[in-house]
ZAKOLVO-570552 format. One line per 3 residues: number of its first residue (from 1); their letters; for each residue y, z, x of N, C-alpha, C, CB. Coordinates in pm, whole numbers. Atoms other than C-alpha are relative to their C-alpha. Last residue first. Glycine has a CB too. Layout:
residues N
NUM	a	Y,Z,X,Y,Z,X,Y,Z,X,Y,Z,X  ...
***
This chain:
residues 316
316	xxx	-132,72,2,2726,12710,6598,42,-27,-148,-8,-140,83  13,139,42,2447,12972,6554,136,-69,-11,-74,-8,-133  -64,21,129,2512,13287,6753,-6,-149,-39,148,51,4
313	xxx	-84,119,-8,2268,13363,7036,47,-33,-143,-79,-122,66  -42,63,125,2111,13705,7088,82,-125,28,81,97,-85  -24,143,-29,1936,13782,7419,46,-75,-125,-126,-66,56
310	xxx	-58,54,-125,1780,14109,7314,39,-143,-13,-96,13,113  -61,125,51,1670,14341,7033,90,-60,104,79,25,-130  -81,52,-109,1440,14621,7155,44,-139,-42,-78,-1,136
307	xxx	47,123,-66,1302,14809,6856,92,-29,118,-4,-122,-101  42,-49,-131,1323,15132,6658,-63,-115,79,-100,119,-15  138,-46,-9,1509,14968,6370,-32,47,143,-96,-112,-43
304	xxx	10,-145,-5,1887,14956,6340,-144,51,12,63,57,-122  138,-35,18,2016,14601,6378,-21,148,28,-89,-86,90  68,101,83,2376,14494,6320,-144,29,-24,11,-134,62
301	xxx	140,10,-40,2586,14784,6441,-72,-90,-95,-67,138,3  95,-13,110,2955,14711,6388,-144,-8,53,25,-109,-105  140,-12,-45,3248,14748,6628,-89,27,-119,-15,113,105
298	xxx	93,45,103,3573,14627,6467,-147,8,38,32,-137,-37  -3,-73,129,3795,14648,6771,-111,-46,-92,135,-18,-69  67,-127,-8,3730,14540,7131,-5,84,-126,60,77,102
295	xxx	-97,-97,-55,3986,14258,7147,-60,139,6,130,2,-85  -25,27,-142,3710,13997,7120,102,93,59,45,-142,18  -104,100,-19,3595,14154,6794,33,-15,148,127,37,-79
292	xxx	-130,-55,-35,3264,14343,6805,103,-118,7,-7,79,137  -110,93,5,2916,14294,6668,130,67,39,10,-61,-137  -134,-40,53,2621,14504,6770,91,-122,-7,65,112,90
289	xxx	-109,95,1,2250,14429,6826,125,60,-65,-41,-126,-73  -41,56,127,2020,14719,6903,109,-103,21,49,110,-94  -113,88,-26,1822,14836,7208,34,-71,-131,-31,-103,114
286	xxx	-18,122,80,1589,15131,7165,126,-77,38,5,35,-148  -136,-2,54,1537,15370,7462,20,-129,-83,107,12,117  1,-96,107,1165,15427,7537,137,7,-72,-38,137,55
283	xxx	72,54,116,1148,15104,7735,-3,97,-118,-143,-35,40  136,25,-41,1424,15231,7969,-72,-48,-128,-69,130,67  13,-65,-129,1802,15278,7960,-141,-19,59,33,148,-12
280	xxx	102,46,-93,1793,15022,7683,2,59,137,10,-142,13  110,-94,-20,2108,15059,7478,-91,-47,109,-78,19,-126  -43,-132,-52,2355,14804,7337,-126,90,6,116,66,-93
277	xxx	100,-102,2,2282,14431,7294,56,129,56,-122,-44,77  55,-43,-128,2559,14186,7216,-102,109,-27,112,50,98  121,-77,27,2723,13981,6940,-55,39,137,-107,-81,-87
274	xxx	111,2,-94,3082,13875,6997,-116,74,-60,40,61,136  89,-116,-7,3377,13797,6777,-112,-27,99,-59,34,-138  -72,-124,37,3683,13571,6759,-86,123,19,47,-6,-144
271	xxx	-51,-72,-118,3557,13267,6945,73,127,-31,90,-89,77  -147,7,-4,3526,13059,6627,63,74,115,57,52,-127  -48,141,-7,3153,12985,6680,154,-10,8,-50,-79,-123
268	xxx	7,64,134,3081,13354,6755,56,-143,14,83,84,-111  -119,24,84,3044,13430,7126,-35,-52,-142,94,-101,70  -6,136,46,2728,13572,7287,117,-13,-99,-134,-42,-65
265	xxx	-97,40,100,2696,13884,7497,-7,-144,-38,134,30,46  37,124,73,2367,13977,7667,105,-40,-103,-135,18,-69  46,114,-78,2471,14331,7772,-34,-118,-93,-122,39,85
262	xxx	-31,112,85,2627,14664,7670,-30,-130,79,149,6,-48  9,128,-68,2475,14972,7839,17,-115,-103,-137,-13,76  122,76,33,2599,15291,7680,0,-125,83,-9,-34,-152
259	xxx	99,-47,-97,2864,15553,7759,-139,-57,-37,-3,158,3  82,-114,41,3114,15345,7563,-91,47,115,-84,-38,-122  -17,-108,-96,3386,15123,7711,-82,123,-36,145,39,9
256	xxx	67,-123,45,3373,14781,7548,8,108,109,-149,-28,-36  7,-2,146,3616,14485,7583,-62,132,-48,-82,-121,-53  122,-59,55,3731,14504,7947,5,6,-151,-23,140,56
253	xxx	-17,-126,69,3992,14271,8085,-132,43,-66,111,-10,-106  115,-84,17,4018,13990,8339,34,124,-81,-56,38,135  6,-61,131,4313,13760,8278,-119,86,-28,5,-102,-99
250	xxx	-112,-86,38,4257,13538,8579,-25,63,-137,131,-81,-2  8,-136,-55,3932,13411,8725,111,91,-36,-6,-6,143  -59,1,-134,3996,13038,8674,2,141,63,142,-57,-6
247	xxx	83,71,-97,3748,13033,8383,56,-8,141,-23,-135,-48  -19,141,11,3949,13303,8202,-85,-72,103,146,-35,17  -84,54,-103,3794,13646,8195,25,-147,-28,-62,21,139
244	xxx	-40,138,24,3633,13875,7939,92,-46,113,71,-13,-139  -131,43,-52,3443,14194,8007,24,-144,-38,7,17,154  -36,142,15,3155,14368,7831,144,-22,51,-12,-44,-151
241	xxx	-98,25,106,3035,14703,7965,30,-149,-8,129,80,23  -36,139,14,2729,14803,8170,93,-14,-119,-125,-90,-17  55,68,118,2727,15170,8258,43,-145,1,46,69,-131
238	xxx	146,-3,-10,2773,15347,8596,-70,-65,-121,-47,143,16  53,-102,89,3134,15426,8507,-152,17,15,35,-34,-143  -1,-131,-68,3247,15233,8815,-53,113,-88,141,32,45
235	xxx	-124,-36,-70,3140,14906,8653,-9,140,57,120,-12,-94  24,-138,-35,2806,14745,8559,120,44,80,-134,19,78  -26,-51,-133,2951,14423,8418,-39,146,6,146,-18,39
232	xxx	35,-142,-8,2827,14217,8122,17,45,142,-145,26,-51  115,-33,-80,2997,13876,8071,-20,151,-5,17,-50,145  38,-138,13,3244,13696,7850,-120,26,86,-29,36,-144
229	xxx	132,-39,-42,3404,13369,7960,-19,147,-18,-24,-39,142  6,-129,-67,3710,13227,7780,-148,30,33,63,112,-90  -10,8,-143,3773,12866,7692,20,135,68,110,-91,36
226	xxx	-140,-28,-34,3833,12903,7319,28,11,149,41,126,-66  -73,120,34,3502,12732,7255,146,21,25,-25,-41,-145  -39,20,140,3354,13033,7436,69,-135,-20,91,113,-46
223	xxx	-131,73,3,3164,13050,7765,33,-36,-142,-2,-130,88  4,95,113,2880,13308,7791,142,-53,-17,-53,69,-135  -122,50,57,2809,13501,8112,-24,-92,-120,78,-73,106
220	xxx	16,70,124,2481,13690,8165,133,-46,-63,-73,87,-97  123,65,49,2553,13932,8448,30,-74,-131,-116,106,-21  -37,79,116,2832,14079,8667,-122,-88,-41,127,-90,32
217	xxx	132,-4,67,2764,14359,8918,18,-69,-137,-53,152,-17  5,-42,142,3055,14301,9155,-146,8,-47,80,-100,-90  25,-140,7,3057,14297,9537,-6,52,-144,103,71,76
214	xxx	124,-40,-67,3215,13955,9540,-14,151,-5,-3,-49,145  -7,-35,-140,3489,13903,9288,-140,31,58,93,121,18  -17,-141,-21,3465,13713,8959,-25,34,146,-93,80,-90
211	xxx	-84,-47,110,3522,13343,8888,28,148,12,-65,-29,-133  26,-133,50,3390,13211,9219,100,36,-110,5,101,114  -115,-92,-13,3421,12834,9256,-39,136,-57,128,-57,-74
208	xxx	18,-135,59,3152,12577,9310,119,87,30,-128,66,52  -88,-103,-64,3205,12203,9368,-12,132,-75,150,-47,3  74,-116,-39,2906,12012,9230,78,101,85,-118,-44,72
205	xxx	-14,-8,-144,3124,11698,9207,-89,109,62,146,26,36  -22,130,-62,3069,11568,8856,6,8,156,130,-59,-54  118,86,-1,2907,11886,8728,19,-130,73,-43,-28,-139
202	xxx	-39,127,66,3189,12122,8822,-116,-101,13,134,-60,64  32,124,-72,3037,12461,8904,44,-117,-80,-150,-10,30  -25,121,80,3167,12807,8805,-31,-122,86,149,-5,-53
199	xxx	-40,123,-74,3043,13138,8943,27,-110,-101,-111,-45,102  -5,121,83,3015,13488,8790,57,-114,82,84,22,-128  -133,40,39,2919,13758,9040,-9,-125,-86,89,-25,124
196	xxx	2,127,78,2605,13955,9109,143,-29,-41,-95,9,-126  -124,38,67,2536,14235,9358,-13,-135,-71,114,-5,99  -6,-54,133,2194,14371,9441,128,-26,-76,-21,142,6
193	xxx	-54,-138,1,2221,14325,9815,9,65,-135,134,0,58  105,-89,-45,1993,14021,9810,43,149,0,-45,-41,139  37,4,-142,2249,13829,9609,-104,105,33,123,20,89
190	xxx	41,-132,-45,2280,13759,9236,-52,-8,147,-112,58,-95  69,10,-129,2478,13457,9126,-30,135,51,81,-75,101  -15,-112,-94,2577,13449,8762,-87,-15,120,-32,128,-67
187	xxx	131,-67,-15,2639,13122,8577,25,125,84,-110,-96,70  -13,-131,-62,2931,12908,8459,-138,63,7,101,92,-78  92,-110,37,2872,12540,8394,53,127,71,-152,-34,42
184	xxx	29,-114,-89,3138,12272,8396,-115,80,-55,124,90,18  -26,44,-141,3222,11930,8246,-38,107,104,150,-35,18  123,45,-67,3065,11987,7903,18,-43,144,-59,-110,-76
181	xxx	-3,143,-22,3401,12003,7731,-119,-59,71,119,-32,74  -7,76,128,3339,12348,7580,2,-151,15,121,40,-76  -137,2,43,3223,12484,7920,5,-83,-130,94,-58,112
178	xxx	-80,122,-8,2848,12531,7936,144,27,-38,-57,-108,-90  -69,15,127,2653,12851,8016,101,-111,13,68,132,-44  -110,98,9,2400,12898,8296,55,-3,-142,-48,-142,42
175	xxx	-70,-2,127,2199,13224,8307,118,-96,-9,47,137,-28  62,-31,127,2086,13256,8667,97,-21,-114,-51,143,0  -102,53,95,2149,13165,9028,-67,-7,-137,54,-145,44
172	xxx	55,37,129,1942,13390,9258,115,-48,-89,-77,119,-64  -15,-98,107,2073,13382,9614,-69,-46,-127,148,27,-26  104,-104,-26,1961,13185,9922,6,111,-104,19,62,142
169	xxx	-42,-119,-67,2157,12891,9787,-116,87,30,100,73,-80  92,-9,-114,2113,12531,9675,47,119,82,-3,-135,85  -33,-101,-96,2268,12478,9330,-104,6,111,14,133,-68
166	xxx	-143,-12,-24,2277,12175,9102,34,95,110,67,42,-123  -27,-134,-58,1918,12054,9089,144,4,39,-93,30,124  -89,-1,-116,1896,11749,8862,25,142,45,131,-69,-32
163	xxx	-49,-135,-32,1606,11701,8620,79,-5,130,-118,101,12  33,-48,-134,1574,11343,8495,54,139,20,55,-95,106  -21,92,-109,1408,11400,8265,135,-70,-15,-113,-102,6
160	xxx	43,-46,-128,1314,11703,8062,28,-87,116,-136,24,-5  143,29,-14,1324,11550,7714,-50,39,138,-28,-150,-24  76,-91,83,1654,11736,7652,-148,-32,2,51,-2,-141
157	xxx	-6,46,136,1808,11557,7947,-96,85,-80,-34,-150,-11  86,112,35,1805,11778,8251,31,-49,-138,-145,38,10  -38,66,125,2032,12024,8431,-93,-117,-22,148,-46,3
154	xxx	34,139,24,1915,12268,8697,63,-47,-129,-151,-20,-4  -47,58,125,2045,12596,8835,-37,-147,-7,150,18,-14  -110,93,-8,1848,12764,9118,34,-54,-140,-33,-115,97
151	xxx	-21,94,111,1618,13062,9129,126,-80,20,6,74,-135  -120,-14,82,1496,13241,9438,3,-101,-114,124,-14,86  -11,-141,47,1167,13302,9623,125,25,-83,1,94,119
148	xxx	39,-98,-98,1072,12936,9667,11,139,-62,88,-11,126  14,86,-118,1266,12734,9414,-32,97,115,132,-89,28  32,-48,-136,1231,12908,9080,-5,-118,102,-137,76,-2
145	xxx	140,29,-33,1416,12757,8779,-30,44,142,-31,-151,-17  30,-52,-133,1736,12845,8596,-152,-21,27,40,153,12  90,-111,-11,1835,12629,8298,-11,45,144,-136,-36,-56
142	xxx	-12,-65,-131,2070,12366,8170,-91,120,0,147,42,32  31,-141,-3,1981,12141,7875,13,45,144,-143,29,-57  52,-58,-124,2111,11799,7792,-24,146,-13,94,-24,115
139	xxx	86,91,-68,2183,11572,7494,-71,59,121,77,-116,41  134,-4,51,2331,11813,7241,-102,-86,75,3,-41,-139  32,126,68,2687,11711,7316,-143,-6,-51,24,-116,93
136	xxx	-80,19,124,2792,12072,7384,-30,-130,-72,148,6,33  -132,55,-28,2498,12117,7631,78,-23,-131,-14,-133,79  -17,133,50,2211,12349,7534,142,-49,23,-34,-5,-146
133	xxx	-131,12,66,2147,12650,7751,23,-144,-38,114,52,92  -43,130,43,1801,12759,7864,137,5,-71,-105,-60,-91  -143,10,37,1783,13092,8053,44,-137,-50,84,37,117
130	xxx	-59,-101,91,1443,13068,8218,139,-40,-40,3,139,65  -147,0,22,1216,12827,8404,40,109,-98,47,-137,-54  -64,-109,-66,867,12909,8531,147,10,-24,-25,-9,141
127	xxx	87,-110,-26,733,12570,8426,71,109,84,-126,-49,72  -71,-129,7,1032,12358,8321,-94,123,20,71,11,-135  -59,-38,-129,920,12011,8431,66,137,3,100,-101,40
124	xxx	74,22,-126,858,11880,8082,78,46,122,-36,-146,16  -90,79,-84,1042,12043,7788,-71,-16,136,143,70,16  -24,-53,-133,768,12154,7550,96,-89,75,-130,15,77
121	xxx	12,88,-119,808,12042,7193,19,84,124,106,-117,-4  10,-89,-119,759,12208,6852,-28,-86,123,-114,108,-18  -59,52,-121,873,11940,6606,0,94,118,136,-40,-26
118	xxx	63,113,-68,801,12123,6286,69,-32,132,2,-122,-91  127,-37,-58,890,12475,6172,-73,-114,68,-87,57,-104  96,8,112,1176,12382,5936,-142,29,52,6,-141,-68
115	xxx	-15,-114,90,1445,12507,6176,-88,-16,-124,146,16,-42  -101,17,102,1343,12279,6461,-6,112,-103,-15,-134,-67  59,7,131,1168,12376,6780,111,-18,-104,-84,127,-29
112	xxx	-97,9,107,1235,12352,7152,-74,-8,-132,94,-122,18  43,76,120,1031,12474,7441,118,-16,-92,-118,71,-75  -93,13,110,1108,12595,7791,-54,-90,-107,131,-52,49
109	xxx	-110,92,-11,835,12706,8025,91,-1,-118,-50,-135,21  -105,-59,-80,504,12882,8067,109,-103,12,-51,46,140  -126,40,67,195,12836,7863,112,67,69,1,36,-151
106	xxx	31,129,64,-134,12844,8054,120,-56,-72,-116,16,-98  -69,111,-60,18,13118,8278,-31,-139,-63,-34,-3,144  95,83,-68,-236,13387,8188,61,-125,64,-106,-40,-95
103	xxx	45,-58,-125,24,13650,8113,-93,-93,78,-69,132,-28  105,-99,19,197,13438,7851,-54,44,133,-111,-56,-87  90,-22,-113,517,13234,7837,-107,102,-46,79,52,128
100	xxx	132,-43,49,760,13070,7596,-89,23,120,-63,-106,-96  101,-9,-104,1129,13030,7681,-126,61,-62,51,86,121  40,-135,-35,1363,12909,7409,-102,-7,110,-56,75,-120
97	xxx	72,0,-125,1551,12608,7272,-33,145,35,82,-70,114  -12,-115,-91,1642,12621,6908,-82,-28,123,-46,133,-68  114,-32,-83,1700,12322,6681,32,121,86,-40,-119,87
94	xxx	126,49,57,1919,12219,6389,-125,35,82,8,-147,-15  70,-107,72,2236,12417,6464,-131,-39,-57,83,51,-109  -2,32,143,2433,12103,6556,-75,102,-85,-60,-136,-24
91	xxx	-137,-4,55,2519,12248,6898,9,-40,-148,88,-92,81  -59,130,-24,2153,12331,6971,139,-2,-66,-91,-115,-55  -22,97,108,2093,12701,6953,46,-135,56,103,54,-101
88	xxx	-129,70,-12,1962,12894,7257,10,-106,-107,18,-63,139  -27,116,89,1679,13149,7243,141,-54,25,-15,39,-151  -116,71,-49,1594,13365,7552,36,-123,-90,-27,-46,145
85	xxx	-117,-73,-42,1243,13483,7448,114,-99,31,-32,87,123  -109,99,23,913,13383,7293,130,76,19,-8,-67,-146  -135,-50,20,622,13587,7435,94,-119,-20,46,88,120
82	xxx	-95,77,-80,260,13473,7382,139,49,-30,-12,-150,-28  37,-18,-142,-31,13686,7261,89,-80,94,-145,-41,21  49,-132,-28,75,13746,6900,-34,26,148,-119,25,-84
79	xxx	88,30,-110,288,13435,6866,-52,132,59,72,-84,108  109,-97,15,444,13477,6524,-103,-24,106,-64,-8,-140  124,40,-68,779,13300,6549,-101,115,-11,27,-35,152
76	xxx	7,145,-8,1078,13316,6312,-125,-50,70,119,-52,71  83,33,-116,1078,13673,6187,-25,-150,4,-134,77,-5  107,90,36,1373,13715,5946,-81,-34,126,55,-129,-68
73	xxx	20,120,-78,1592,14017,6016,-120,-79,-48,-18,36,145  128,-1,-72,1651,14259,5730,-14,-129,82,-121,15,-100  120,18,82,2014,14299,5628,-123,0,88,9,-130,-82
70	xxx	105,-99,-11,2327,14248,5832,-115,-32,-88,52,134,-33  -30,-105,95,2638,14049,5733,-105,111,3,10,-59,-140  -107,-81,-58,2606,13844,6051,47,110,-98,117,-89,40
67	xxx	-134,32,45,2280,13726,5904,102,91,70,11,13,-154  -67,-95,87,1970,13786,6114,137,-50,-40,12,134,67  -136,36,39,1722,13562,6289,53,104,-94,6,-139,-64
64	xxx	-44,-37,134,1407,13663,6479,139,-58,-23,0,155,-18  -137,30,37,1218,13538,6781,25,37,-146,31,-148,25  -13,112,92,898,13706,6901,151,-23,-25,-78,27,-135
61	xxx	-121,41,68,838,13928,7203,-22,-117,-97,104,-36,101  -24,142,-35,503,14081,7295,114,-48,-85,-129,-90,-22  -69,15,-125,511,14464,7284,20,-145,49,-74,73,102
58	xxx	15,145,-25,425,14493,6919,73,-38,126,52,-83,-119  121,40,68,372,14865,6847,-33,-148,25,13,26,-150  113,-67,-65,623,14973,7114,-132,-42,-66,17,154,-8
55	xxx	8,-140,34,861,14711,6981,-118,60,74,-14,21,-153  133,-61,-17,973,14362,7087,9,150,-38,-52,-18,149  30,-143,29,1255,14144,6972,-139,35,41,17,32,-150
52	xxx	135,-39,-34,1421,13817,7080,-20,149,-26,-29,-34,147  16,-94,-112,1738,13693,6910,-147,27,20,78,132,-25  138,1,-40,1880,13436,6666,-14,89,122,-49,-144,29
49	xxx	16,-32,-144,2213,13501,6498,-149,5,27,70,138,40  99,-99,-44,2283,13336,6162,-7,17,153,-136,-39,-53  71,70,-108,2610,13152,6096,-100,101,58,101,-55,113
46	xxx	61,-80,-103,2749,13268,5763,-70,-90,102,-100,100,-60  -43,55,-132,2973,13028,5572,-67,75,114,154,8,15  42,142,-4,2792,13093,5241,36,-63,134,67,-80,-114
43	xxx	-86,89,69,2825,13465,5303,-47,-144,18,142,18,49  -139,-20,-25,2531,13672,5404,84,-98,-80,29,-12,147  -26,-146,18,2165,13711,5301,146,30,20,-85,85,98
40	xxx	-21,-35,136,2147,13339,5244,31,144,-23,-114,-36,-77  -130,44,40,2192,13273,5615,32,43,-143,11,-150,13  -93,-88,-65,1888,13476,5705,142,-34,-44,-14,-8,152
37	xxx	12,-133,69,1682,13293,5446,96,101,64,-150,56,8  -86,-1,119,1817,12967,5582,-9,132,-76,-37,-116,-93  -133,-43,-32,1662,13051,5915,94,3,-117,55,-85,101
34	xxx	-69,-15,133,1316,13030,5773,139,51,23,-78,98,-97  -121,-84,-5,1122,12893,6066,62,8,-139,104,-56,104  -129,54,42,782,12749,6000,110,102,10,-8,-53,-141
31	xxx	-9,8,146,501,12901,6203,136,-51,-40,-28,136,-64  -137,17,48,396,12851,6564,-1,-12,-151,68,-124,63  -55,-119,61,52,12993,6635,139,-18,-59,4,108,100
28	xxx	29,3,143,-144,12674,6698,70,115,-75,-151,7,-22  -66,118,55,13,12625,7042,-25,-9,-152,-50,-129,71  -142,-26,34,-82,12981,7127,64,-121,-66,79,38,128
25	xxx	-38,137,44,-459,12939,7116,140,3,-50,-94,-54,-111  96,59,90,-509,13257,7316,48,-139,-40,-23,91,-124  -37,117,85,-325,13375,7620,-117,-41,-86,46,-121,87
22	xxx	55,125,-45,-419,13725,7752,39,-111,-98,-153,10,14  150,4,-3,-187,14005,7653,-43,-134,49,-62,28,-141  66,107,77,184,14033,7741,-152,13,14,48,-142,50
19	xxx	26,-41,139,330,14369,7848,-83,-104,-75,133,24,-74  86,-117,-1,300,14309,8222,-39,42,-144,69,116,73  139,49,-26,436,13958,8168,-101,117,7,-4,-81,133
16	xxx	58,53,122,742,14109,8006,-144,-44,21,83,-115,-52  27,-112,94,820,14326,8304,-65,-52,-126,131,75,-35  109,-81,-54,781,14034,8544,-36,113,-96,38,58,137
13	xxx	129,68,26,990,13808,8328,-114,78,48,-5,-135,62  30,0,141,1280,14053,8319,-136,-62,-28,108,-73,-76  43,-132,35,1267,14101,8693,-37,15,-147,105,96,36
10	xxx	129,-22,-65,1279,13729,8754,-54,137,-35,12,-15,151  105,49,85,1551,13691,8494,-137,16,61,24,-142,-33  27,143,-4,1770,13908,8706,-111,-39,-96,-36,-43,141
7	xxx	24,72,-124,1888,14252,8609,-39,-142,-14,-102,66,75  -112,93,-24,2045,14385,8292,-27,-89,118,130,75,22  -2,104,98,1732,14545,8147,112,-100,25,13,59,-137
4	xxx	119,84,-14,1679,14740,8466,2,-114,-99,-126,83,-19  -31,138,-30,2039,14858,8469,-121,-91,6,73,-7,128  54,91,97,1979,15183,8284,30,-144,25,48,36,-130
1	x	-107,85,52,2212,15396,8484,-52,-103,-100,71,-71,114
***
């Protein structure tokens, strides 16, 4: 069914760490970003998409950016022995948060960088963390972090302090995404039985509400400015498809229906389109970025090389 690439961040990290080489002088490897080059390849109003890529020849992930009009992706990081994954744009489009790690463990956590290549900063207290998500006001970051054998959702100021733990369960809580007003987070909760559902938590009270049903296989939600939540669901077809639901759990409908795995969806700034990854039954199966309208029409393939293109995030 090809669900390995859809599973928890813990599984993703384990697979990547097997591919990563020993850590070298990684902090000196960061190079200037050239996101404007990606934007120039499209229309003046283009909002580049940042994503993680690895290939058989280069099995350690780097970050890339591509115009929504297509073209050649621009390589943003060049960390030959350290993986850079899970990028998240700041709301003003001036910085990117991401996860950086290597097999030796010397570098492991969330970092931020600006689009001119300077200002590379580690976010304190995020060792082992994954799935960073920048708040709508640009002041905070949400992420998943190990607590014992499972992961919980945390929120911290962008400098890492104070870090507040939001969830306390025996399940894995992963991939937080902010509501447009910054009052809620949605995330997926994966239980020991292999099921995962989308949850919602109100930050002021920590009251949690299920958005999708128990017994589901729902992963990687993303909350739009139009107040809809998209996620990837492994449904009765045996494939992962994109679904949209309102935050209260109503209005559920499917967007994609191919005999492929569709995952890691991210909304466009206007909430009209989505970028997502299709493919990836195993490491030999390429994974490409696609664009689609929120009603399922207008499918376009964005990347086409023999690579694995993952975890795209659309610039605000």
